[in-house]
N, C-alpha and C positions, 0 to 999 in steps of 0.2 A: 476541189472546186473553189473558185474565188468570186465573191460578190463585188463586182467592179462598179456598182452603183454606190450611192451615198445612203439610201434608205435601207433599213434592215429587212432581211427576207426570212419569213417563217416557213420552214419546210413542213410539208404536209406528210407527216410520218405516222404510221407506217403505210397508209393506203396510197400515198402519192409516188411510190417507187415501183418501177417496172423494168424488166430486162428482156430483150429480144435478141435472138441469134439467128443469122441467116442459115437456111437449109435445115432448120429444126423441124421435126415432125411432131413430136409430143413428148411430154414427160419431164421437161426441164422446169424445176421449181426453185423459188428463192425463199429464204427465211425472212423473219420479221425484222425490220430495221426501225428501232425506236429513237435512236440518238446518233449524232455525229460522234466521231472518235473523241473530240475535245469535250463532249458533254452537251446536252440540251438539243434543241431543234432550231435554234436561231443562228443565222449567218449574218453578223453585223456588216454594215456597209464598209467596203474596202478591205474585208478580211477573208482569208482562206479557211476552209474547213474540210475535213476528211470524212467521207461517207463510205462505209464498208457494206457491200451487198453480199450476203452469204448465199451461195448456190447450194441448196440442200439435196438436189437430185439432178443428175444429167440424163436427159432423155435420149431419144433416137434422132438420127440425122440422115439426110439423103446421101451424104458422102462424108468422108473424113478429110482432115487437113485444115488449112487456114480459113477462118470464118471472120465475119464482122459482127461484133456485139454492140447493141445500142442500149444504154442505160438512160432512163428518163426519170427525173425527179421534179415533182410539182411543188410550187411554193407560192406564198402570198406576200405582196409588198405591204409591210405593216403600216405604211402611211396612207396609201390609197385604197388598200383592200383588193387591188387587182390581182387575179390569179395568173400565173405564168408557169413555165417549165424550163428546165435546163437539160440539155441532151449531150451525152458524151458517147462518142463512137470510138471503139478500140478493137484491135485484133485479138482473136482468141483461136487457139488450135484445138480441134476436136480429134482425139486419138482413140485407138482401140486398146483394150486391155492386153497387157503383155502375156505371152506364153513362152517361158524360157526353155532352152534346150542345151544339152551338153554336146560339145564338139568332139567327135570320136577321134582318138589318138592323141588327145591333148594332156592326158595325165602325166604329170612331171613331178618327181622322177618315176619312171615305170618300174625301176628296180631300186630298192632301198636296203640299207644295212641295219640290222638290229643293234641296239645299244647306242645309236646316234640320235641327235636331235634333228629331226627332218621336217622341213616345211614343204608342203605339197601345193601344187598349182594345177588348176584346171581352166579350160576355156569354156565360157558360157555365152550363148547367143540370144539376142532379143529380136527374132525375125519380124520383118514388116517395117517399112519406112514410117508408117503412121502409128506404130505402136508407142505407147506411153513410155517415157523414161523411167527406168527402174533404179531405185536407190536402196542398196542392201543395208540391213540392220546388223552391224558387226557383232554385237553381243549375242546374237541368236543364230546367225548363219554359220554353219560348221561343216567340217569334213571328218568322216569317221569310218572305221572298219573294225574287224575282229571283235564284234560284240561290244563296241565302244571302248575296247582296251586302248585304242588310239582315237583321240578326239581332239580336234583343234578348231578354234573359232577363226573367223576372218581376221587377217593381220591388219593392224592399224595403218600399215603402209600400202595396203592393197587398193587398187581401183575399187570404188564402191558404188559405181553407177554404170548403167548401159542405156544409151539412147536407142530408139527404134532403128532396126536394120543393122546394128553393130554387134561385133563379137569382142569380148574383153577377156583378159586373163585374171582370174581371181587368185590371190596369194593368201594362204592360210598360215597361221602361226606355226613356228617350229616347235615340235613336241618330241619328247624322248620316245623312240620307237622300241618297245619291249616285246613285240610279238615274236613268236617263234618262226623259224624259217618255213617258207611255204608260199602258196599263191592265195591272194585275197581279192575279193570284190568290194569296192568302196562305195560310199554314199555321200552325197552333198545335200544337206538340208538348207534350202535357200529361203531366207525370210527377208521381205523387202516391202517397200511402199511405192506407190505410183499415183500421182495426182491426188495426194492426201488419203489414199486408201491403203490398207495393209493386206498383204497376201503372203502365201508360202507355197513351196512345192519342192519335190525331190526328183529332178530329172534323172532318168536311168543313165548310169555310167557303165558302158559296155566293155571298157578296157580293164584288164586285170593288173594287179600289183604283185611283183615278186619281192619277197623279203629274204635277204641273204644273211649269213653269219658274219660276225665282226672279225677283222684281221687283228694280228698282234699289236701293230702300231696303228692306232685309229684316231681320226679326227672325230671327237664326240659332239662337238658343237662349234658353230660359227655364230658370232654375235656382234652386232654393230652398236657403237656407243650412241649414235644418233640415227634413228630409223628413218627420219625425213630430212633431206638436205635440199639445197638449192643448186641449180645448174651453174657450173663454172665457179662456184664459190671456192675461196682459198682458206676459209676457216678449217682448221684440222679436225678430223674425226677418225675414229679407230675401228678396226675389225679385229676382234679377239678370237683366236683359234685355240680351242681346248683340245689337247692331245693326250692320249693315254697309252702307256706301254703295258700290254697284257702278256708280253712274252716272258721267257725264263732268264733273259739277260738284259743288262742295261742297253740303252740306245743313245748314241751321240747324234743329235740332230744336225743335219746339214742346213745351216741358216743362209746359205747363198740363195739369191733371188731366183736362180735357175732350178733349184731343188725344192725349196720351201717358199711358197708364194700364194698370192690371191689373184683372182681374175674377175673381170666384169663383163657381163653380157646382157643383151636384151633380146628375148625371143630367139635365143640360140646364136645370135650374131654378136661378135665381140663389140663392147662399148669402148670408145676411145676417149682420150682426154684425161684419164685418171693417172695421177702421180702419187705413188705411195712409197713409204720408207719401211724396209724390212726390220724385224726385231733383231736385237743383238744377243739376247739371252732369253731363257725361260723365266717368266715372271714368277717370283716367289721362291725360285730355286737359285737364281743367280749364276747359272751356267747354261751350257747347251746340252746337258745330258739328263735323260730320264731314267730313273732306277726302275727295278722290277715292280710292276703294279703301281707305278707312280704316274700321276696326272699333273700336267702343267699347262700354262697359257702362254701363247705367242701373240704379241700385240703388234699389228700392222697399222701405221699411221698414214691416213690419206690426206695429202696436203693440197691437192687440186682435184676438183670434181669435174667430171665430163659435162658436156653440153646437152646430151640427149636426155629428154624427160621421160618419166614413166617409171615402172617398176624395173629395177636393175638387179639381176641375179649376181650374187657374189659366191664364187666357188673358191676352194682352197686346196692346197696340196702340201704334204710334208714328207720328208725323206731323211733317212739317217743310216748310221752304221751300227750293226749288232756288235756289241763289245765282246761277245763270246763266240763269234763265228765270222765268216766272211759275208754273211747275208746283208742285204741292204733293204730293210723293210720300208714300205711306202704306203701312203693312203691319200685319197682325195675325196672330194664331195660330189664328183660328177655323177655318181650313182646314188646320191641321196645325202642330205645333210647341208646343202647349200643354204645360205641366208639371202636376204634381199634388202634393198634400201629404195625408198621412193624418192626419186629426183623430181623436184618441182621447178617450174619456171620461176625466176626470182619475183618477189613481191614488187608491184609497180602501182603507185597511187595516182589516181586521176580524180580531180575535182570536177564532177560533171556539171553541177549547177549550184547556185545559191538561191535558197527559197526564203522569202521574207514577206511581210505585209506589203500591200500596195503603197501604203502611206503611213507616216508617223508625223508627230508634231514636234517642231523645233523646241528644244528645252524640256521635253517630257522626261519624267523620271519613273513613270510606270513601266515596268519591264516588258519587253517584247522579245520574241525569239527569232533569230536568224539561223537557218539550217544550211549546212554545207553537205551536199550529197557526194560522198566519196566512194569511188569504186577501186577495188584492188584487181587490176587486170592480169596480175600474175597468178601463180598457183600457190606459192608459199604465203603463209599468213604474214600480215604486217602488224607490228605492235606500234601503237601511236603514242607520241608524247603529248599528253593532254594537259599542258600548261600553256599559259598565255604567251610565254617567250618563244615557244616552239610552234604551236598551232593556234592561229588567231584569224580574226577578220579585221579589216581596216577600211577607213572611209576617206582615203586620199589626203588632200591638203587640209581637210577639216577634221582629221582623225583626232587631234588633241581635244576636240570638244565632245568626244564620245567616250562613254565608259562601257566596256565590254568585259564580262566575266569569262573565266576559263571554260574551255569546251567540255561537254559531256557527250558520251556516245549513247544514243537511244538504245535502251535495252541493257545498259551497263557494260562494264569491262572496257578494255582498251585495245582489243585486237579486231582486225578485219580479216576474215578468212579469204583464201584465194578465190577469185571469181565473184566475191560477194560485193554487194552495194550496201553501204551503211550510211547513217546520217549522224552528223555532229551538230549539237545544239550550242548556240552562244546566246547568253542572256544579256541584252543591251539595257542598261539601267540609266543611261543618260544619253539623250539624242542631241545631235549637234545643230548647226545653223540651217536655215531654210534653203532648199534647192529644188528646182523642178525635176532634177534627175541626179541623184547622188549615187555614184558607183560604189559597190561593195566588193572588195577583193578578199581573197582568203589564201592562207598558206597552211599546209598540213605536213607534219614531219613525223617520222618514225623509223623503224628498222625492220629488216627481214628477219623473222624469228629463227630461221634456219642458219643464215650466214652472219647475222649481226650487222649486215651492210646497211648504211643509211638509205632511206627512201623518202621522197618528198614530192610535192607538187604545189604549183601556184596557179592563180587565175589571171596571170599576166596577159595571156592571149585568148583564153576562152574560159567559160564557166562562171564568169563574174556575174554579180547581180546588180540591180538598180532599184532605188527606192525614192519615192517622192517625199521630201521633208517639207511639210506645210507650215506656214505661219499659224500661230494659234488663232482660234476663233476670236473675232473682234465684233461684238454685238453693239449696234448703235440704235438707240430708240429714235426713230425719225419723226414720229408724230403720235399724239395722244388725242383722240377725238371721241365725241359722242356721235356715232355714225347715223346717217339717215338710213332707216330700214323700213320695211313694210309695217313694222310695229311702232316705229317712231318716225313718222314721215316729216315732222317739223323739227327734228333734232337740230340744235341742242336744246330746244324748248320741249319740256315734257310736263305732264300733269303731276299734281300731288299724288303720291302713292302709286305712281305708274312704274312698271318694270322697264328697264332700259339697260343698255350696255355701254361700257367705256372701252374703246378699242385702241390697242397699242400696236403700232407697226414697228417692226425691228428688222434691220438688215445686217447680214454678216459680212463685214469688210475683210475678214481673214480668209485663209485658204482651207483650214480644217473645218469640218462640220461641227456645229454645236448641237448637242442632244440635251433633252430634258430641260428646256429653257423655261424657268418659272418667274413669276412676277408677284409683287405686292402692290397694294394701292390704298391710299388714305384719302379722306375728304375733309372739307372744312365745315360742312353743314350737317343737316340731320338725316341725310339719305343713309340707307343701310345696305351693306354689302351682302350679296348672295353667296351661294356655294361656288367657290372658284372651280373652273374647269381644269382638266388635267394639263400639265405643262406641255408646251410645244414639243412634239416628239423630236424634231430635228430642224435646224436652220442651216442648209448647205451654204457653201461659199458663194457670195454674190447674190443670194436669194433673200427675198423679203417674206416674212410671215406676219400674220396678224393674230393677236391674242385679245379676246374680249372678256372683260370681267363683268359679271351681272350685278346690277344695283336695283334698289327700289327707292324711288324719290321720296323726299321728306313729306310729311303730312301737311305742311304749311308752305305757302308761296315764298319764293326767295331765290337765291342763287347758291350753287354748291360747286366748289372747286375740287377736282380730283387730281391727285398726283400719283404717277406710276413710278415704280422702281423695279430694277432687276433683283430677283431673289436668289438666282443661281442658275448655273448651266454646267454641262459636262463636255469636255473635249472628246469627240467621238473616237479618235485614234487611241488615246491613252486612258480614258475614263477619269482623268483628273479634272477637278473643278478649278484648281488654282491657276490653270493656264488661260482660262477664258477672260478676255478683256471686255469691259463695259463702258459705254458712254451714252449721253442723252442729249439730243438736239431739242426735242420738245417732249416734255413729260407731264404736261397739265392740260386739262380740259375743264370748261365751265358749263354747267347745266343751268338753264333758266327754268325755274319751277313755278308753274301757274296753276290756278284752280281749273277744274274741268269746265267745259262749256255747259251753260244752262239756258235752255230755250223757254221763252214765255210768249204766249199769244195774248197780246195786250188789248186787242179790240177786234170785233167782227161787225162790219156794217153791211147793210143791204138796203134795197128799195123797200119802203114801208108797206106798200100794198101792191099786190099783183092780182091778175085775173086767172081763175082756174083754167087750166088747159091752154093758156096763152102761149103763142110761139114767138112772141117778141122777146129778144134777149134782155135779161137784167143781170145784175152783178152782185157777188158776195166778196167783199174786200176784207182780208185777214191781215192784221198788223202783227209782225213778229219781232222779237227782240232777243239778242244774246247778251247775257249778263256781262258787265264790264269787268276787266282785269283778269279774265280767264282765257281759255283756249278758244280758237275759232271753232265754229261748228259747220257741219255740212248737212243741209236739209236733205231728207229723202225726196227724190223728185216728186212733185205734186201729182196726185192721182185723183180721178173723179170720185173715188170712194172716200176722199178726205172729208167731204161735206155730206152730212146726214140731215134728213128732214123728218120732223115728227109733229103730231098734233095731240096734245093731252097725254104725252108719253108714248103714243103709239106711232110707229113708223108710218110715214106718208110716202107713197110711191108715185112714179110717173115723172120724176124730175130727171132731166138730162143735163149733166154737168160737164163743162169743158175746162180742164185744169190749165193753169198758166204755164208758159214755157220760159218765163224769166221773172225776176223780181219786178215789182211795180216801179222801182227806180230805173228800170232798164238794164240793171247789171245782169250779165249772163252768168250761168252757173248758179250753184246753190250754196256757196260759202258765205256765211254770215260772221263777220269779224266780231271779236269781243267788244261789247258795248254798242254794237251797231243795231239799228232799227230799219226795217224795210217792210214791204207789203206783198201779199199774194192776191191776185184778182182772179176769181173763178167766174166763168160765164155760165149763167143758167139758160140753156138753149131751149128747154121745154119745161113747162110748169105742170105739176100734178093736178088732179081733179078734186082733191079733198078741199073742203071749205073750212076755214077757221084760222085761228092764230097758229102760225107755223113756227116751231122752234128750229133754229139752224145751228147745228153743232159741227165744229171743225176739229179734227185730230191730225197732228203732224208728227212725223218721226225725224230723227237726226242721228248723225255719227259725230263723235268728238274729233276735231281736226288733229289733235295731238295723239290721241289713242284710238285707233280704228276699232279696237275691241270694245270700247265703251260706246253704247248707244242709249238713246232715250226718246222721250216724246213729250208733247204738250198739247193742250186743247183749249178751246174757248167757245163762247156762244153769243 
């Protein structure tokens, strides 16, 4: 999966992973997923990651065959905290467990000669089109009889798998047959795996084997120099025929191709296209004659291999003249002793795709990996040339500005098996110039391990990749201000000892995202800096972000100049800090620091005498003043309860007070500027009934105009 955004994604593991398969009934479970293959749970912006979901148990389904699987992975955007999910839908085939069976009549050879090296073959079926593919384990699968007197493992050249609904021929290694003459029943112990599970069985073999005695002139063994070859190859290989004379006279072998020869067949049908050269003498003897009880080797050279693929049976025949009689002894391997060779389709390399990050930064030297997904569509293994002169990636006309290391094969080694898909990694340690879409081409070269023939592929027409090469992050400080906020409504004016922030706006004029953008700030006055917040997580291309540094104003009035500087940032593609460019349009802000507002009630006037219980209005006038040189203040809206009446210290009731709706000067609102004086006129609409000298007390509240968190009050009589 690839994070196509710029913000990092935090995977919710393991609880955020789920898997659903169509037609499932119950019982399918998945294991715990704690990390992506590359490590950790973070998917950086623009980067691919691999998540492997292990299925620990396969349940039951309403039917077999092709199904649709849906994997869901939840994640959190690390910048916004928003939760989302990514969904992948892919095909999956649900199969039945295989039950293998022996094909009656397929035991080959049904008659064998004692004293010879005999390879046996049997046909095995995997019934059912929806049965899982079986892959045999060569070192455990064996054919045996005569109380294990004869025992042979699966030949390295044998077909080693059976798909559902197919029948294949299994070839076992040639072993010396030393059993006495007679009839035997054989056993095949099949050890195999299917869909990651191991199993074994021994299907009943109903056919019997007849073991015969050896002739005087006998082929004791046929052996190939190269058990696996490629179709139509012209690289020579040999078939060695070991011949023994057990008679009482010497035998002069007839080395004419009509008498002593080898032949090739598949499933009993002659295989064409083979060109071979007969031997001219017996190796190690130097002539064409075998003495009494003498054994020698005839070597046939195959110079052209046929085009038919699969297991090819090689039989041989030898004939000669008995030097002590007119007899012409002869033997062949058609009744046992044949050998085989596996003919594979030649290796063929195909570059399926180039995998690479979505974007990199021009000039980055932090390594990144480009992967070439290479398939061997042939059957023969291909050995790769893993040097930069042979197998490489390139970036077209800009290639000279890139530095790419030699390829390595994931998992090690330098061979790709037939039918396999492997990945080659290229470490790019220097990225070239910027481009919105830079093409990545690849070439892979090697050779067929059977024939030594060269194989190669390029991405000239398909399989190439593309990558965005971005200009480095270019961070520009566009403004530095003391912002107006609910806590600092009159910024850049603030009170002494008041907390406030200095905000830096920064835009990214580059194409690559900048991460971990940090700042420093100094000032000219006595204000003190607070604990800096975390750096800006990211500033994408063309985006503006704001960073606010906390400060506490100086304890004395004056001005303070704040200067912001970039402290550092990291290029998101490379992780390099040296690629990020910095500039400043406006990096300073000035705070005006004043004293807090101070409210004073300087005078309270009223009518000197009134009559108890009178309903004629009279007035209480309150003169208020805000101390000069400080902040504005905002009076609490006047209320009837601001004015209290008492006689001799005891409250006097019965008064109805109507508060003012504006200052006595006529100014609307309740803001009193620094150094300003104004009045509040309260109307006494009803007078109480108590008689005596009445004390009138006024209590007022206010909020500091610069610091809404600062409140106070004042009173007068």
